[in-house]
C-alpha positions, 0 to 999 in steps of 0.5 A: 037233789043229787044223782047217785050216778054222779055221787062220789063216795069217799072215806075220811082220813084216819084222823078225821075218823078217830075224831068223829068217833070221839064226837059221836060217842062222847057226852059233853056237858056243854054241847052248845059249842057246835053252834058257835063253831058253825057260826064262826065258820060261816062268819069266816066265809063272809069275811073272805068274800068281803075281802075278795070282793074288793078286787072283784066287786062282781062276786057280790052280785045282786046280794051285797049284804053279807049275812048268816041265817039260822033256820029251825024246824022243831017238828022235823028235828032239823037245823040249818045254818046258812051264809052267803059268803065265799062258798066252796067248790068240789075240791075245796069241799073235800079238803075242808070237810074230809081232812084235818090240815092243821098241826096238833091233831094228835095232841087234840085226839089225846086231850079230847079223849080224856077231857070231860065236861066243859074242858072238852068243849073248849078243846073242840074250838081250840084245835080248828076242827069245829065243823065236826062238833056238829056230829055231837048233836046230829045223826046226819049232816048235809052241806050244799055250797056254791062258790061266789062267781061259779056256775057249779054247786056241790053237796056233801053228806055224811052220818059221821061213821067213816064215809062221806059223799060228794055230788053235784047239785042243781043250781036251783036247789043251791044257794046263789052263793055261800054254804048251807049246813043242814043238821038232822038232829039226834033225838036227845038234841031236838031242843037245838031246833027251838027258838029260846035255845038258839037265841040263848046260844047266839047271844051268849057265844056269837053275839059279836061276830062281824056279820049279822045273824038272823033266825027263822024259828019255823018254816015260813016264819019271818026272820028276826035279827039275833045279832047286828054284826056291829064291830065291837071294837068300834064302840066306846069302852063305856058302852061295852059290858064285861059280858060283851067283851067275854063273848067277843074274846071267845069268838076271836080266840076260840076258847071258852075261858074268860080273859085275864086282861082286856086291852081296848084302845084307839090310837091317834096321831101319825097313825090311827088304828083301833086295837082290842086285845085279850090276854087269855085266862088259860093256855092256848093249845098252840102256845109252844108251836114251833112256828111261834105265830101270833094270833092277831087279826088285821082289819082295814076299815072293818074288812078282815084282811089276814090273820098272818100279819106279824102284829105282835112279837113272838113272845106275845103270841098268846095274846088274841084280838084284832087291829083295825086301821084305815091307813092301809088300802083295802086291796093291800097285798100280803107282800105289802103287809110284810114290808109296811112301815105302818104295820111296824109302827102299829106293832110297836104301839100295840106291843108297848100298850100290852106290856104297860097294861101287864105291868099295871095289872101286876101292880093293881091285881097281883093275884091275876097277874100271878095266873098270867105269869103261871100260864105265859111267863115261859113265853114272855121270857123269850123276849128277854133274849130276843127284844133288846129294846124292851129288855129292861121293861120285861125284866121288871115284868118278870117273876121267878120262883126262888129259894125264898118264894115257896109256891109264890113268885118274886120280882127282881126288885123284891130280890134286890131289896132283900140282898144280904150283907156283902152280897154283890150278885143276883144268884141263879141256878138253871135246869130242866126240873124245878124240883131237882134244882131246888135240891141241888147241893150247889145251893147249900152254902147259899141257904146256910147264909139266907142268900136267895137264889133264882130257880130257873127251870124253863128252857129259855132261861139259860139263854137270856140270863147268859146274855143279861149284864145286870139288874140295878147294878147287880150282875147275874151269877150262876151258882154252878159256875166259878167260885162261890165267893161266899166267905164275906156273907155271914151264916144265918145262925151267927156261927163263924164259917168253916176255915177255908184252909185245909189240913195237909191230909185234905190237900194231899187228897185233893191233889190225888183225886185231881190226878186220878180223875184227870181225864174227866175233870178240869180240877178238884178243889175245896168248896165253900158252897157245900155244907151237907153234901160231899161233892158237887160239879161246877163249871169254870168261870169262863164259858157257859154254866152247866145247864147252858152247856147241856142245851148248846151240846144238845143243839149241836152248838158245841163240839164237846163239853168242857171238863167240869170242876169237882168241888169237895167239901173238906169238912164232910165225914166221908172226905175226912175218912178218905183222906186217911186211906192209904190204899191207892185202889180203894182211894181211886174207886171212892174218887170215881164213885164221888164223881159219879154221885156228883153227876147223878145229883146234877141230873146226869148218869154215871159216865160208865155204868159198868165201871160204876157198878163194878166199883160199887160192888168192890166197895160194898164187898170190902165193907161187908168183909171188914164188918 
């Protein structure tokens, strides 16, 4: 089929070689994934041709019907997946089959190396490297392809051991157009050339690709149809089974989980379009991709146009699915798509429907919604910062861990319904470690009074909450900023709160500490938020709270951090003892150590590690000498 004189031998990129090694030497409990991936590639090639043929009908030639054909030869241990789609030229073949262009490859390598069983199968499809899954079942793979409209055909072959060969091939030995992938099956994978195995996999995993799939069960046999290529989204919901929705979801999302929510509707009126969207049951690998692109495919009259149209706000980028409209011309350009008022209206309609269905899910199936929020809450909350128009809707939808929620989630409506007597604000504490902020000393006075506090540990939390005016008339207030104002809320045990007034010694101590620490803190004051700890740090009433300031500083948005306020528990035994110390050097050492301990409790390091160690050594030495 090819000549050695013109054959070109190449090495795979390092990432591909590593991936192939994993594929060949890993045993997955569900190797069926390879067939779904090859069929998906073939369907994509057909869809690309369907789109290009709008402008260039001659590309379809004498074969206008697009199709995928699976040819099996059990005796020879060979399996062929062929399509009459767009096909590939030489350079396209080298690029598509010899490199991994997608981002996230390193993350894929790390995860697939440790994955077992079905999780490994899921990862293959998610990372866009599905072609290489063929080497899980084949000792050698041959690809012959001819690009539509071209008078050249090319062959690619590899045994998956580090190298591949590309060579020209005679036109009479190549498809009229499209691609033919031939797998020479491994001894333990020969069942993949048997009819019942192929029928089962196609019906379970690829039954709703938008291209017909036919099976030739042995050489010379008649082709039988396995899938008719009908667009699932054009059918009435009453005619679609749950399994069919799951199958289509897996096809369009490239995942093996089941969707947590299925949203299928037809919009009529000024704009008409069909939408079939899914909320995944598991996190897609690219959920926190820096580009934050959506994954909704745009069709026009069932013709795939692009998967890069912004049909969802970025905070709903985890939603997978399609939108099909008849209101755009088939030859719509990418520039027209970006500026289209129609697509703006579709985006608004689909977004509103997704959010309303999520709200309905939260009311009707709290357990499933909790899983959705566990997976995607951190992303949905980006909308609180970015989507002013839907802010109230998103606040209603949002769930939070709180000091009263345990391992569960609480809505703001539930929070407000549980407000304590004389409580005037919705309190929160933000940080990057949920466990640490839950044990912050700033929470002590709130716990003593049973006041619930939102525990905000996602990076976006500090941004949205700083610009959120209120919820149901209650402002949001950080427990690490300004005065706590807890005096009007009674303690849980009914005891009278400690007197806010301090004795002369404590007043003198606070003034002394303020003088000692003047270069490092803005103020030293008595605290009503501390009940057990000796000290804590808070931000002033003006400006950002402690966590938000850290984020702004890390992003270069503030030149220098404002000095914090050191709050002192006047009823703490250590503070009472320090108030009686007259030795100025000792008082200075303890004051600095208290400040550094407050920094550590706040997730920071001592400002000067050497000075901290020296002070601690002096204090311990003195204690041991005096004992």
